[in-house]
N, CA and C of each residue as an Amber inpcrd file, in Angstrom:
protein
   291
   0.8410000  -1.1780000   0.0000000   0.0000000   0.0000000   0.0000000
   0.8830000   1.2360000   0.0000000   1.0660000   1.9080000   1.1450000
   1.8620000   3.1320000   1.2090000   3.2560000   2.7910000   1.6910000
   4.2700000   3.0690000   0.8940000   5.6500000   2.7560000   1.2760000
   6.3300000   3.9080000   1.9950000   5.5870000   4.9470000   2.3590000
   6.1390000   6.0460000   3.1300000   6.5950000   7.2280000   2.3150000
   6.5500000   7.1360000   0.9820000   7.0780000   8.2370000   0.1800000
   6.1910000   9.4720000   0.2080000   4.9460000   9.3380000   0.6700000
   4.0490000  10.4870000   0.7120000   3.8390000  11.0010000   2.1390000
   4.6260000  10.5050000   3.0980000   4.4760000  10.9280000   4.4840000
   5.3740000  12.1220000   4.7690000   4.8750000  13.0500000   5.5900000
   5.7400000  14.1450000   6.0260000   6.6070000  13.6310000   7.1770000
   7.5100000  14.4500000   7.6870000   8.4470000  14.0000000   8.7200000
   7.7410000  13.5380000   9.9900000   6.7120000  14.2690000  10.4150000
   5.9840000  13.8780000  11.6220000   5.3220000  12.5180000  11.4370000
   4.7230000  12.3030000  10.2690000   4.0720000  11.0220000   9.9930000
   5.1000000   9.8900000   9.9260000   6.2690000  10.1590000   9.3430000
   7.3330000   9.1470000   9.2930000   7.8010000   8.7810000  10.6910000
   7.9840000   9.7930000  11.5630000   8.3940000   9.5330000  12.9450000
   7.3580000   8.6910000  13.6700000   6.0770000   9.0200000  13.4710000
   5.0040000   8.2700000  14.1080000   4.9930000   6.8240000  13.6160000
   5.1010000   6.6360000  12.3080000   5.1050000   5.2830000  11.7450000
   6.2760000   4.4790000  12.2950000   7.4330000   5.1110000  12.4250000
   8.6180000   4.4260000  12.9470000   8.4210000   4.0490000  14.4150000
   7.8480000   4.9480000  15.2070000   7.6500000   4.6550000  16.6310000
   6.6160000   3.5500000  16.8320000   5.6600000   3.4310000  15.9220000
   4.6510000   2.3720000  16.0390000   5.2660000   0.9840000  15.8910000
   6.3820000   0.8940000  15.1650000   7.0370000  -0.3990000  14.9660000
   7.5720000  -0.9830000  16.2680000   7.8510000  -0.1240000  17.2490000
   8.4390000  -0.5990000  18.5070000   7.3880000  -1.0410000  19.5300000
   6.1180000  -0.9080000  19.2120000   5.0580000  -1.2610000  20.1620000
   4.7890000  -2.7650000  20.1110000   4.7900000  -3.3890000  21.2630000
   4.4770000  -4.8060000  21.3750000   2.9710000  -4.9430000  21.5950000
   2.2350000  -5.1770000  20.5300000   0.7720000  -5.1900000  20.6190000
   0.2400000  -6.3680000  21.4320000   1.0600000  -7.3920000  21.6370000
   0.6160000  -8.5470000  22.4270000   0.4550000  -8.1850000  23.9080000
   1.1690000  -7.1420000  24.3550000   1.1500000  -6.7750000  25.7700000
   0.3560000  -5.5030000  26.0580000  -0.4720000  -5.0870000  25.1140000
  -1.3070000  -3.8970000  25.3370000  -2.6120000  -4.3380000  25.9900000
  -2.9400000  -3.7050000  27.1100000  -4.1750000  -4.0660000  27.8010000
  -5.3520000  -3.3040000  27.2010000  -6.5240000  -3.8890000  27.3430000
  -7.7490000  -3.2660000  26.8330000  -8.0340000  -2.0030000  27.6450000
  -8.3790000  -0.8950000  26.9690000  -8.6980000   0.3360000  27.7010000
  -9.9090000   0.1470000  28.6130000  -9.9350000   0.8990000  29.6940000
 -11.0790000   0.8470000  30.6050000 -12.3230000   1.3490000  29.8780000
 -13.4840000   1.0520000  30.4380000 -14.7460000   1.5050000  29.8430000
 -14.7660000   3.0280000  29.7450000 -14.2510000   3.6890000  30.7690000
 -14.2210000   5.1590000  30.7620000 -13.3240000   5.6830000  29.6410000
 -12.1660000   5.0540000  29.4670000 -11.2360000   5.4810000  28.4100000
 -11.8360000   5.2020000  27.0250000 -12.5250000   4.0590000  26.8750000
 -13.1880000   3.7530000  25.6050000 -14.2360000   4.8030000  25.2870000
 -14.9820000   5.2160000  26.2940000 -16.0030000   6.2450000  26.1190000
 -15.3620000   7.5510000  25.6410000 -14.1990000   7.8890000  26.2240000
 -13.4880000   9.1010000  25.8350000 -13.0450000   9.0200000  24.3580000
 -12.5070000   7.8640000  23.9540000 -12.0670000   7.6850000  22.5670000
 -13.2400000   7.8090000  21.5910000 -14.3630000   7.1890000  21.9360000
 -15.5420000   7.2460000  21.0700000 -16.0530000   8.6780000  20.9380000
 -16.0390000   9.4020000  22.0350000 -16.4790000  10.8000000  22.0190000
 -15.5600000  11.6370000  21.1310000 -14.2640000  11.4290000  21.2630000
 -13.2930000  12.1690000  20.4460000 -13.4950000  11.8540000  18.9630000
 -13.7530000  10.5870000  18.6440000 -13.9680000  10.1940000  17.2510000
 -15.2280000  10.8580000  16.6920000 -16.3020000  10.8950000  17.4910000
 -17.5340000  11.5450000  17.0390000 -17.3080000  13.0360000  16.7860000
 -16.5600000  13.6850000  17.6630000 -16.2670000  15.1120000  17.4960000
 -15.4610000  15.3610000  16.2310000 -14.5160000  14.4760000  15.9400000
 -13.7090000  14.6240000  14.7370000 -14.5710000  14.4990000  13.4940000
 -15.4350000  13.5070000  13.4750000 -16.2940000  13.2850000  12.3100000
 -17.2270000  14.4690000  12.0930000 -17.7220000  15.0590000  13.1710000
 -18.6170000  16.2020000  13.0480000 -17.9440000  17.3780000  12.3520000
 -16.6240000  17.4690000  12.4350000 -15.9050000  18.6060000  11.8740000
 -15.7140000  18.4880000  10.3660000 -15.9590000  17.3220000   9.8160000
 -15.8390000  17.1560000   8.3730000 -17.1260000  17.6000000   7.6970000
 -16.9840000  18.1520000   6.5020000 -18.1220000  18.6260000   5.7380000
 -18.1310000  17.9270000   4.3880000 -19.2870000  17.5790000   3.9110000
 -19.4090000  16.9630000   2.5920000 -19.3040000  18.0300000   1.5150000
 -18.8070000  17.6150000   0.3520000 -18.6910000  18.5150000  -0.7840000
 -19.1140000  17.7480000  -2.0340000 -19.9440000  18.3430000  -2.8410000
 -20.3630000  17.7460000  -4.1070000 -19.8190000  18.5960000  -5.2450000
 -19.2370000  17.9380000  -6.2490000 -18.7430000  18.6630000  -7.4170000
 -19.1680000  17.9220000  -8.6790000 -19.2400000  18.6690000  -9.7530000
 -19.4780000  18.0590000 -11.0640000 -18.1140000  17.9200000 -11.7370000
 -17.8950000  16.7640000 -12.3670000 -16.6020000  16.5070000 -12.9790000
 -16.8040000  15.7290000 -14.2690000 -15.9790000  15.9980000 -15.2330000
 -16.0110000  15.3120000 -16.5120000 -15.7920000  13.8080000 -16.2990000
 -16.5120000  12.9950000 -17.0250000 -16.4330000  11.5370000 -16.8840000
 -15.0080000  11.0220000 -17.1090000 -14.3250000  11.5600000 -18.1290000
 -12.9490000  11.1480000 -18.4170000 -12.0410000  11.4510000 -17.2320000
 -12.1840000  12.6490000 -16.6420000 -11.3500000  13.0390000 -15.5060000
 -11.6190000  12.1470000 -14.2990000 -12.8820000  11.7910000 -14.0830000
 -13.2110000  10.9110000 -12.9700000 -12.5700000   9.5380000 -13.1680000
 -12.5910000   9.0280000 -14.3810000 -11.9550000   7.7340000 -14.6530000
 -10.4470000   7.8000000 -14.3990000  -9.8040000   8.9100000 -14.7840000
  -8.3650000   9.0770000 -14.5300000  -8.1030000   9.1460000 -13.0220000
  -8.9520000   9.8570000 -12.2970000  -8.8170000   9.9360000 -10.8400000
  -8.9250000   8.5410000 -10.2330000  -9.8880000   7.7660000 -10.6950000
 -10.0610000   6.4030000 -10.1810000  -8.8420000   5.5420000 -10.4860000
  -8.2280000   5.7290000 -11.6500000  -7.0200000   4.9780000 -11.9950000
  -5.8680000   5.3450000 -11.0610000  -5.6750000   6.6480000 -10.8320000
  -4.6240000   7.0980000  -9.9090000  -4.8820000   6.5430000  -8.5030000
  -6.1230000   6.6300000  -8.0610000  -6.4770000   6.1460000  -6.7260000
  -6.1800000   4.6600000  -6.5990000  -6.5680000   3.9060000  -7.6170000
  -6.3410000   2.4650000  -7.6080000  -4.8490000   2.1490000  -7.5390000
  -4.0420000   2.9190000  -8.2610000  -2.5920000   2.6770000  -8.2480000
  -1.9810000   2.9810000  -6.8790000  -2.6720000   3.8000000  -6.0760000
  -2.2130000   4.1240000  -4.7230000  -2.8730000   3.2160000  -3.6740000
  -3.7920000   2.3550000  -4.1350000  -4.4890000   1.4720000  -3.2030000
  -5.5410000   2.1900000  -2.3760000  -6.1190000   3.2470000  -2.9420000
  -7.0990000   4.0510000  -2.2210000  -8.4320000   4.0730000  -2.9540000
  -9.4980000   4.3630000  -2.2180000 -10.7800000   4.6580000  -2.8510000
 -10.6470000   6.0410000  -3.4700000 -11.3720000   6.3100000  -4.5320000
 -11.1440000   7.5610000  -5.2400000 -11.5090000   8.7890000  -4.4110000
 -12.5370000   8.6820000  -3.5460000 -12.8830000   9.8300000  -2.7050000
 -11.7510000  10.1460000  -1.7170000 -11.1500000   9.1050000  -1.1650000
 -10.0290000   9.2740000  -0.2430000  -8.8410000   9.8720000  -0.9750000
  -8.6160000   9.4230000  -2.2060000  -7.5170000   9.9470000  -3.0130000
  -7.7080000  11.4390000  -3.2840000  -8.9140000  11.8380000  -3.6700000
  -9.1930000  13.2530000  -3.9440000  -8.9880000  14.0820000  -2.6820000
  -9.4880000  13.5850000  -1.5540000  -9.3150000  14.2960000  -0.2820000
  -7.8280000  14.4520000   0.0360000  -7.0530000  13.4040000  -0.2000000
  -5.6150000  13.4500000   0.0610000  -4.9130000  14.4610000  -0.8390000
  -5.2770000  14.4830000  -2.1130000  -4.6720000  15.4350000  -3.0530000
  -5.0020000  16.8670000  -2.6370000  -6.2460000  17.1130000  -2.2890000
  -6.6380000  18.4590000  -1.8530000  -5.8910000  18.8640000  -0.5790000
  -5.7840000  17.9430000   0.3690000  -5.0590000  18.2380000   1.6110000
  -3.5920000  18.5740000   1.3060000  -2.9630000  17.7600000   0.4600000
  -1.5550000  18.0090000   0.1230000  -1.3780000  19.3280000  -0.6120000
  -2.3050000  19.6670000  -1.4800000  -2.2200000  20.9400000  -2.2060000
  -2.3240000  22.1200000  -1.2420000  -3.3130000  22.0540000  -0.3660000
  -3.5540000  23.1460000   0.5750000  -2.3870000  23.3320000   1.5350000
  -1.7420000  22.2200000   1.9370000  -0.6400000  22.3050000   2.8940000
   0.7200000  22.4420000   2.2230000   0.7360000  22.5770000   0.8890000
   1.9970000  22.7710000   0.1780000   2.8340000  21.5190000   0.0260000
   2.2330000  20.3450000   0.2410000   2.9660000  19.0840000   0.1400000
   2.8280000  18.4160000  -1.2230000   1.9670000  18.9420000  -2.0790000
   1.7100000  18.2970000  -3.3630000   2.8360000  18.6030000  -4.3280000
   3.4820000  17.5490000  -4.8150000   4.5640000  17.6930000  -5.7790000
   4.2700000  16.7680000  -6.9430000   4.2300000  17.3190000  -8.1310000
   3.9880000  16.5070000  -9.3330000   5.3310000  15.9790000  -9.8140000
   5.5170000  14.6620000  -9.7350000   6.7870000  14.0450000 -10.1010000
   6.7630000  13.4880000 -11.5300000   5.6300000  13.6700000 -12.2180000
   5.5570000  13.1810000 -13.5990000   6.2950000  14.1400000 -14.5080000
   6.9170000  13.6000000 -15.5360000   7.5450000  14.4480000 -16.5410000
   6.4970000  14.8320000 -17.5540000   6.3260000  16.1220000 -17.7520000
   5.3240000  16.6040000 -18.7010000   6.0520000  17.0480000 -19.9590000
   5.6810000  16.4420000 -21.0820000   6.3480000  16.7610000 -22.3580000
   5.6530000  17.8800000 -23.0760000
């Protein structure tokens, strides 16, 4: 799936630190802690907004091809591209003739 080439430094550090966690020895969170996690997740989801756009059929097919090559659903791929563009992380590595 993702080999790390699209991660920023913070994400790379996080991914690296996750490798050192022994998941066999992690205890189940308490009911109170689970409730806190669920509440935080609901709050995060509430902050997202839906967006509808009209797009040319050919362009949508190309987007789906790019998404598939990244192992992503096309909506997730579009969201990722927009996020990278807005944060200045989007770099086009294709050679344009």
